[in-house]
DRENZA-575963 format. One record per residue (C-alpha): residue number from 1; z, y, x. Coordinates in steps of 0.2 Angstrom, whole numbers. Layout:
N
{NUM {Z Y X}};
...
END
This chain:
346
{1 {386 583 -460}};
{2 {382 594 -475}};
{3 {363 595 -480}};
{4 {357 611 -489}};
{5 {345 600 -500}};
{6 {329 610 -497}};
{7 {312 601 -499}};
{8 {295 605 -494}};
{9 {292 609 -513}};
{10 {305 622 -511}};
{11 {295 630 -497}};
{12 {280 630 -508}};
{13 {270 616 -504}};
{14 {269 602 -517}};
{15 {263 586 -509}};
{16 {262 577 -525}};
{17 {250 589 -532}};
{18 {239 587 -517}};
{19 {239 568 -520}};
{20 {236 570 -539}};
{21 {220 581 -533}};
{22 {213 567 -522}};
{23 {214 555 -538}};
{24 {206 568 -549}};
{25 {191 571 -537}};
{26 {188 552 -533}};
{27 {175 550 -547}};
{28 {166 566 -542}};
{29 {165 560 -524}};
{30 {159 542 -530}};
{31 {145 550 -538}};
{32 {139 557 -522}};
{33 {139 540 -513}};
{34 {123 536 -503}};
{35 {116 523 -491}};
{36 {126 523 -475}};
{37 {144 528 -483}};
{38 {157 515 -477}};
{39 {173 523 -481}};
{40 {177 540 -489}};
{41 {192 549 -497}};
{42 {209 542 -493}};
{43 {209 537 -476}};
{44 {212 547 -459}};
{45 {194 549 -456}};
{46 {177 544 -465}};
{47 {165 532 -458}};
{48 {146 532 -459}};
{49 {133 519 -454}};
{50 {117 528 -448}};
{51 {108 511 -446}};
{52 {112 507 -465}};
{53 {105 525 -469}};
{54 {88 519 -462}};
{55 {88 528 -445}};
{56 {81 519 -429}};
{57 {84 533 -415}};
{58 {94 546 -423}};
{59 {98 564 -417}};
{60 {113 570 -427}};
{61 {113 589 -433}};
{62 {129 598 -439}};
{63 {132 614 -448}};
{64 {146 623 -454}};
{65 {148 638 -466}};
{66 {157 647 -480}};
{67 {152 658 -495}};
{68 {159 675 -489}};
{69 {167 688 -501}};
{70 {157 680 -516}};
{71 {174 671 -517}};
{72 {181 687 -523}};
{73 {170 688 -538}};
{74 {174 670 -542}};
{75 {193 672 -540}};
{76 {193 689 -550}};
{77 {183 682 -564}};
{78 {191 664 -564}};
{79 {173 658 -564}};
{80 {174 644 -550}};
{81 {163 631 -556}};
{82 {148 634 -545}};
{83 {156 641 -530}};
{84 {156 624 -523}};
{85 {137 623 -525}};
{86 {136 638 -514}};
{87 {147 631 -501}};
{88 {136 616 -499}};
{89 {120 625 -501}};
{90 {124 637 -486}};
{91 {127 621 -474}};
{92 {113 609 -480}};
{93 {99 623 -482}};
{94 {102 626 -464}};
{95 {102 608 -459}};
{96 {85 605 -466}};
{97 {78 619 -456}};
{98 {81 609 -441}};
{99 {71 594 -449}};
{100 {87 585 -453}};
{101 {91 575 -468}};
{102 {109 579 -474}};
{103 {120 564 -474}};
{104 {138 568 -477}};
{105 {149 583 -481}};
{106 {167 588 -479}};
{107 {176 603 -486}};
{108 {191 613 -482}};
{109 {200 621 -496}};
{110 {215 633 -493}};
{111 {226 642 -505}};
{112 {243 649 -508}};
{113 {248 637 -522}};
{114 {237 622 -527}};
{115 {232 624 -546}};
{116 {226 607 -550}};
{117 {213 612 -564}};
{118 {205 626 -553}};
{119 {205 615 -538}};
{120 {197 601 -547}};
{121 {183 612 -554}};
{122 {180 619 -537}};
{123 {178 602 -529}};
{124 {168 595 -543}};
{125 {156 610 -539}};
{126 {155 604 -521}};
{127 {151 586 -527}};
{128 {137 593 -538}};
{129 {130 602 -523}};
{130 {131 586 -513}};
{131 {123 575 -526}};
{132 {108 587 -529}};
{133 {105 587 -510}};
{134 {107 568 -507}};
{135 {123 571 -496}};
{136 {139 562 -498}};
{137 {155 571 -500}};
{138 {166 559 -490}};
{139 {181 569 -485}};
{140 {190 585 -483}};
{141 {206 595 -482}};
{142 {216 604 -496}};
{143 {229 616 -488}};
{144 {243 623 -498}};
{145 {248 639 -487}};
{146 {261 650 -495}};
{147 {263 666 -486}};
{148 {245 665 -479}};
{149 {236 668 -496}};
{150 {243 678 -510}};
{151 {241 677 -529}};
{152 {226 666 -534}};
{153 {217 669 -518}};
{154 {209 654 -510}};
{155 {196 651 -495}};
{156 {183 638 -493}};
{157 {173 631 -478}};
{158 {161 617 -477}};
{159 {155 606 -464}};
{160 {138 595 -466}};
{161 {131 582 -454}};
{162 {113 577 -455}};
{163 {101 567 -444}};
{164 {83 565 -439}};
{165 {72 554 -429}};
{166 {71 558 -411}};
{167 {56 570 -408}};
{168 {55 576 -426}};
{169 {65 591 -424}};
{170 {60 608 -430}};
{171 {53 621 -427}};
{172 {38 613 -418}};
{173 {20 618 -415}};
{174 {22 635 -423}};
{175 {5 645 -419}};
{176 {-4 660 -423}};
{177 {-13 657 -439}};
{178 {1 647 -447}};
{179 {3 651 -466}};
{180 {20 658 -472}};
{181 {25 651 -489}};
{182 {40 658 -497}};
{183 {51 649 -509}};
{184 {59 660 -523}};
{185 {78 662 -523}};
{186 {89 661 -538}};
{187 {98 678 -535}};
{188 {108 685 -522}};
{189 {114 667 -516}};
{190 {129 669 -504}};
{191 {125 684 -493}};
{192 {128 703 -493}};
{193 {142 702 -505}};
{194 {153 715 -496}};
{195 {139 728 -501}};
{196 {136 720 -518}};
{197 {155 723 -522}};
{198 {153 741 -515}};
{199 {138 745 -526}};
{200 {147 737 -541}};
{201 {162 749 -537}};
{202 {149 763 -537}};
{203 {142 758 -553}};
{204 {159 758 -562}};
{205 {155 742 -571}};
{206 {168 728 -573}};
{207 {164 710 -571}};
{208 {165 707 -589}};
{209 {152 720 -593}};
{210 {134 715 -598}};
{211 {124 715 -582}};
{212 {110 729 -582}};
{213 {98 716 -575}};
{214 {101 701 -584}};
{215 {107 692 -601}};
{216 {125 687 -595}};
{217 {140 697 -589}};
{218 {139 706 -572}};
{219 {151 694 -564}};
{220 {142 678 -570}};
{221 {125 684 -565}};
{222 {131 688 -547}};
{223 {139 671 -547}};
{224 {122 662 -549}};
{225 {124 648 -536}};
{226 {113 647 -521}};
{227 {97 636 -523}};
{228 {97 620 -515}};
{229 {80 618 -505}};
{230 {84 601 -497}};
{231 {74 587 -506}};
{232 {59 598 -509}};
{233 {59 605 -491}};
{234 {60 587 -484}};
{235 {46 581 -495}};
{236 {35 594 -488}};
{237 {40 590 -470}};
{238 {37 572 -473}};
{239 {20 576 -481}};
{240 {14 584 -464}};
{241 {9 601 -459}};
{242 {26 609 -459}};
{243 {29 618 -442}};
{244 {45 627 -446}};
{245 {58 632 -459}};
{246 {69 647 -461}};
{247 {84 648 -473}};
{248 {84 667 -479}};
{249 {103 671 -478}};
{250 {112 686 -469}};
{251 {99 696 -460}};
{252 {86 693 -473}};
{253 {68 690 -469}};
{254 {69 702 -455}};
{255 {81 693 -444}};
{256 {80 674 -450}};
{257 {60 672 -449}};
{258 {60 676 -431}};
{259 {72 662 -427}};
{260 {59 650 -429}};
{261 {45 659 -419}};
{262 {41 655 -401}};
{263 {40 669 -389}};
{264 {24 680 -390}};
{265 {23 677 -408}};
{266 {26 687 -424}};
{267 {23 688 -442}};
{268 {13 699 -454}};
{269 {22 700 -471}};
{270 {13 706 -487}};
{271 {27 713 -498}};
{272 {16 714 -513}};
{273 {15 695 -513}};
{274 {30 693 -523}};
{275 {39 703 -536}};
{276 {57 710 -532}};
{277 {69 701 -544}};
{278 {79 713 -555}};
{279 {95 710 -547}};
{280 {89 717 -531}};
{281 {81 731 -539}};
{282 {97 735 -548}};
{283 {106 734 -531}};
{284 {94 745 -522}};
{285 {93 759 -535}};
{286 {111 759 -538}};
{287 {116 759 -520}};
{288 {101 770 -514}};
{289 {96 757 -502}};
{290 {81 759 -491}};
{291 {69 745 -491}};
{292 {72 741 -473}};
{293 {91 739 -477}};
{294 {87 728 -492}};
{295 {76 717 -482}};
{296 {89 714 -468}};
{297 {104 712 -479}};
{298 {98 701 -494}};
{299 {85 687 -497}};
{300 {76 700 -508}};
{301 {69 685 -519}};
{302 {64 672 -505}};
{303 {76 660 -501}};
{304 {67 648 -489}};
{305 {51 651 -479}};
{306 {40 637 -473}};
{307 {28 639 -459}};
{308 {13 628 -461}};
{309 {-3 623 -454}};
{310 {-16 634 -462}};
{311 {-27 618 -467}};
{312 {-11 611 -476}};
{313 {-6 627 -485}};
{314 {-14 624 -501}};
{315 {-8 605 -503}};
{316 {9 610 -498}};
{317 {9 624 -511}};
{318 {4 611 -524}};
{319 {17 598 -518}};
{320 {31 612 -519}};
{321 {26 618 -536}};
{322 {26 601 -543}};
{323 {44 599 -536}};
{324 {50 613 -546}};
{325 {48 628 -533}};
{326 {40 645 -536}};
{327 {29 647 -520}};
{328 {22 664 -514}};
{329 {10 665 -499}};
{330 {19 679 -489}};
{331 {7 681 -474}};
{332 {4 673 -458}};
{333 {10 670 -440}};
{334 {1 682 -428}};
{335 {1 684 -409}};
{336 {12 698 -403}};
{337 {30 700 -406}};
{338 {39 708 -421}};
{339 {40 707 -440}};
{340 {26 719 -448}};
{341 {27 722 -466}};
{342 {13 729 -477}};
{343 {15 735 -495}};
{344 {32 738 -503}};
{345 {45 730 -514}};
{346 {53 745 -521}};
END
């Protein structure tokens, strides 16, 4: 029987390159090791021992996310070193809002053709995000998919698993009079980038042009990675007095804060309690955005909100400040449904 001699590599999938990537990223994954990790990269699955991690009666919490069209800027500029931090942050910042400690992380990286150097940079960014949040990178999938992605395009997804002791879930005991503490963001984070890219098109600026609102190029400024709030937030939770946390992602303050509020409660927010960062002012002015649109699309400078007991607000503000956070007292939980804003950001 005559054979045509075709190989998987001829079809555009290089298994050897995938194996080489695994070897390259093992040192980065090893740097994320924490108590509980039993087996990581290389097997058909990864093992984690909750008892060894210190849990007695754990409840598992899982989260998955991506980084949206921020990837387009990373691809177009070639600056892929921190997009992995974004991927981790979008997952673990959600986990901590449930009161959970992130334990381990898995990634999914899909591309048309595996470029080893690029892939290594991306996954090293994921490992950096994991290490900064106390989360072990214990597995993942690299998919080479010719015909599905084109040129240098790629996609990323992340999956995080955390745990908490039974009965320690958040939100819990949120009540009228609680104080809202906002933690500053590090820029746009990873939401609203379809609108960001549309506004950049309107501005006629290129990614390599100097940003009108910063010291670096427009592309570099807009790729500032999502801030990781995990360790700081967990420290505050363990100190006592935290009733709820809201990660301010897509939907902004307007849609994310109500997710932690019980029926019958709302929030009063003083928009003058923090200054709108320059990147958001530029986006609003260039795109002609109404303040309401800004507040429900972007984080507007507040990346995480803690709902805390009034008599713990001062102590928790000090604790979070000592942990490196910029803390703003945004307002209070009130009786009556709805978000009520006073003052103005613009």
